[in-house]
N, C-alpha and C positions, 0 to 999 in steps of 0.2 A: 504494500500500500504506500502510495507516494505521500510524503509529509508536506503540508503547507509551509512554505519557507517563512512567512510572516508569523504564523502561529508558533512554529518551532523556535523562532528568534525570541518571541515574547516569553515562551516557556523558559528558555535558557537564561534570559536576562533577569526575570523576576524571581525565578527559583534560586538562582545564584545570588541575587541581591538579598533575598530573605536569609539565606544561610550565612553569607558574609556579613550582613548587617548585624545578625545575632552575635557573631564573633567580635565585631567591632564594638558593640555595646558592652560585652563582657570585658573587653580589654581597654575600654574608655577611649576608643578612636572615633574621629569624626566620620559620620556616615557618608559624607561626600567622597572621602578617600576610598571607601569600600566600593562605591558605585563606579568610580574611575578605574579602580583595580579590576573590576569585573570587565569593563570595556577593553582594557589592555589584554586581559587573559583570554577573552573570547574573540577578540578582533584579529585582523590579518597579521599583525606583527608577532602574535604568539600562536595560539592553537588554530586560528582561522575558522572556528566553528560558525562564526557569523562573518561571512566574507563580503557582505555588502553593507557596511556601516552607514553608507550614504543614505540608504533607505531609512534606517533608524534616525539618522540625523535630520531627515526631512520631517519625520514625526516629532522629533524632539523640538523642532522649531515652534511647534504649537505650544510646547511648555514655556518657551521664552515669551511667546505672545501673551499667555495667561499671566506669567510673572509680571510683565510690564503693565498689564491691565490692572492687576491687584496693587501694584505700586502706585498707579495713578489713583485708584480708589482710596489709597491711604493718604493722599495729599489733601487732607481736610484743612480748611482755613484755621481752625482752632489749634491744630498741631503746628502749622507753619508759623502762626503768630507766636506761640510759645517758644519755638526753636530760634526765632530771630532775636536772640539776646546775646549773652556773652559767649555761648557755645559757637555762634556763627564765626566769630573771629578765630577761635581755636580750630574749627573745621577748615577754614580757608588757609590759614598759616601752615597747619600741619600737612594739608594736601599738597601745597606748593613745595614744602620741604621734602616730602616723599617722592614727588615727581622729579625734583632736582637730583636726588640720590640715584634713583633708577635710571634717569637719563645719562648721568655722568658715568655710571658703571658700564652701561651698554655701549656708550661712546668709546670708552677705553678698550672694549673688546672688538671694536671695528664694525659695529652694526651701522646701517644706513641712517640718515637723519629721520626719515619717517618711522623706522623701527624703533629708534631711540625715543621718539616722542610717544609712540603707542605703548612701549614697555614702561616708560616713566609714568604714563597715565595709569596703566594697570596697577602700579605700585601704590597709588594714592588711596586705595580703598581698603577697609577692614571687613572681615566676614560678618554679615548680619546673622547668619545661621549660628556660627560659633559664639559670637558676642552675646546673642540673646539666649540661646539654648543653655549656655553655661552660667547664666544668671539665675539664682533662686528667685522664686516668685515674689518673696518678701522684699528682696533687693530691687527687682525689676519695677515693682509698682509702688513701693512705699518708701524708698530711700533715694537720697540725692545721687548716689553712684549710678543707680539704674536710670535716672533721668539724664545724667550726663552721657552714658553709653548710648541710650536711644536717640538723644538729640544729635550726637556726633554721627551716628550711623545714618540718620535721616538726612543730614546735610550732605554726607557722602553719596547717598542714594540719588539726591537731586543732581549732584555733579555728574554721577555716573550716567543718569538719564540723558543729560546734555551731550555727554561723550558719545553715547550710543546713537543719538539722533544725528550727530555730526558724521559718524562712521557710516551708518546705514543710509543716510539721506543724500549722500553724494556730494557733501560739502568739500570733501578732500579731493574730488576729481576735477582739478582745475583745468584739465584738458577738454572737458565737456561743459562748455558754457551754457548750452541749452538745458542740460540736466539741472545745473545749479539754479537757472532762472525758473525752471518748473518747480523746484523745491521752494524757492523764495516766494513764489506766488501761491503754490499749492498748500503750503503749511498754514498760512493765515486763513485761507478759504476752508480748509478742513476743520480748523478750530471753530470758526464761525458756524459752519454747518452742524458740528457736534453740539455746540451750545444751544442752537435753535431747536434741533431735533430733541434733545433731552428735555428742554424746558416745555415745549409745546406738544410733544408726542409721548416720549418715553415715560416721563414722570406721571402723566395723566393715566397711562395704561397701568403703571405700577400702583397708583392710588385706587384705581377702579377694581383691580383684580389682586390686591395684596393678600387676600385670604388663600389664594392658590399658590403654595410655595413652589411647586414644580414649574408653574408658569413663570414665576420670577427667575428661577434658575435658567430656564430655556431662553427667556428674554435677555438675560444678562449675557449668556454665551452668544446668542445671535447678534447682539449689539457689539460685543467685543470683536467677533470674527468679521462682522459686516463692515465695521469702520476700518478694520485692519485691511480688508480686501479693497475697500474704496481708496485708502491711502496708497496701496500698492499700484492700483490703476492710475492714480494721479501722479505717479512718478516718485512717491515717497517709499517708505518701507512698511512692511506689515507691523514691525515692532513699534514704529512711531504712531501708526494708527491705533494700535491697542492701548498705548499709553494715553493718547488724547481721549480715547473712549472712557478710560478710567477716571481721568481728571474731570471730564464733563459731568460724571455722575457723583463725584466726591462730595459735593455740597448737599446732596440729598440724604435724609435720614436713613434711607434704605441701603446706603453704601456699605455700612458695617455688616448688615445681614448678607449682602451679596458677597463681600470679601470673605466672610467666614465660611460660607457654603461652597465657594469655588476653590478653597484651599486644597481639599483632597484631589480634585481634578488637576490642579496645578502641580501638586507633588508627584502625581502619577507621571506626568509628562517630564518633570524635571529629573526624575530617575533616568528616563531615556536620554535627556540632554547630557547628564554627567557620564552616562554610559558611552554616548557618542564621542565625548571628549576623549575618553580612554581608548575607544576603538580607533580613533584617528591618531593616537599617540604612537609614533614609530620608534621602537626601541633602538634601532640602529642610529637614529638621530641623537638619542640621549647622550652618546659618548661625545658628541660635538658641543653639547650645551651643559654638560655636567659641572664643569668648573665655574663658568659664569653663574649657573643656577645656585650652586652652593654659596658663592660669594654674595649673590643677590639676596638669598634667603637669610644668610647670617646678618647682612646689613639691615634688612627689614626687621628682623627679630630683636636687634640691638637698638636701632635708631628710632623705630616707631614708639616704644615705651618712653624713651628719653625725650623725644619731641613732644609727646602728649604731656609728660611730666612738666616740662618747661613752660609750654603754652598754657596749661591749666593753672599752674602756679602764678603765671603772669596775670591771670584774671581773678586771682584771689582764692583759688581752691586750696584746701588743705593738702599737704604733701602726701599723706598716706592715701587719700582719695584719688589724687592725681596719678600716683604710682599704680594703684590698682586698676584704674581706668585704662592707663597706657598698656599694661600687661594684658588686660582682657581684649584690647584692640590691636595686639601686636603682630597680627598676621595680615596677609593680603586676602582678597575677597573672591567669592564665587563670581562677582561682577568682573574680576580680572580674567577669569576663564571665559566668560561671555565675550569680553572685549577681544581676547585672543582668537576666539572662534569666529567672530564676525569680521574682524580685521583681516584674518587670513582668507575668509570667504570672499571679501572684497578685493583681494590681492594687494592690500596696503602693506602687509608684512609677509615675510617669507616663512618657510617651515621651521627654521631654526629659532627665529624670534618667537613664534607661537609656542614651540616646545619649551623655550626658556621660561615663559610666563607660566605655563602649566606645571613644570617641574618645581618652580619657585612656590607656586600656590600649594602644591601637595606637601612640600617640606615645611612651609610655615604653618599649615593647618595642623600637622602632626606635632611639631615642637611646641607651638603656642598652646595647643590643647593640654599637653602635659604640664606646661608651666602653670596654667590656670588651675587645673584639677588638683595639683599637688600643693598649691599655695593659698587658694581662696575658696570660699564656700561655693559649691556647685551641686546640682542635683545628682551628679554621677561621681562625686568624690570617692576615693578609696577609703580615706579616713572617716570614721564615724563622727568625729568632731567637725569636719568640714562639709559633710553631706547634709545639704538643706534643699528642700523642695520648694 
């Protein structure tokens, strides 16, 4: 009997993910690393059990679309007003410092100007997944440390969204003036259409049929994918359209409900995205980027906590709180992987540069997680004293 290749691929991915994720949780490892490891193991550079990762990559793109839609939903005015305080200065200064370090290191290794800029940009962000998941609920919601971590991550998310719009929107393709013009005209028109449609159509439908939860779920998915496709047709990218769709709904009270109920769907596709990152990782290229990756990872693990310590003390935060915040945000981000993935797809950076970002991300995820788990209260701490939910 002939096996369906897509069904067999899904079986391998999610069964392996369940097994390896269990092992990762027992050994206090980030789940992202487990998903990437599955991609490497099942992909062409190792066993080759899944020989067409591009197919999974296409499916994984849907996960990126939902991620950006949910990020847009999270851009509520109340959160943004609260963020634009002292943390904004720290977020901007620290991001510039991390960019400079990443840029200079890659420049020293002879990468092109565009690659140095993209790699430096990828170093600017800290992991939302690791930063939030390793915070106990009491710290996350009721203490100033949690407020600082969330505020800084939100600032970085906004910067990352801008970077993704630049990369996928064609702003870096200076040779194609027509495309840039279409983007400059199309983006404002897309935003205007989204605002009008949400105000006069979508919200009225949600108010009328709010008792039917499955309808709200379907309407949210249709709105996200519909505006995403419209953006693509207009010369923008699917990702830009999804983010605009989320922001347009963010001011509605129903935004929190939609965000909460779409998270399982987003997580399903994000497993596929991180798998595709691993499946596209060529182990033969690793030997070419191992030394710069180790240097970059060491630099980020040392410099990020120090920069956060200095900038947070500059705005009057206590030293112990500034130090803890810096160590909790001492890695690079899943956004860095996304930037590497999209920049390589747009032919802005080469294979070596993309692998450098990916290897640095994996190394910093692992080391930073260990540092936090062994030093500060977390839900998965090994010590009973530090384990807090």
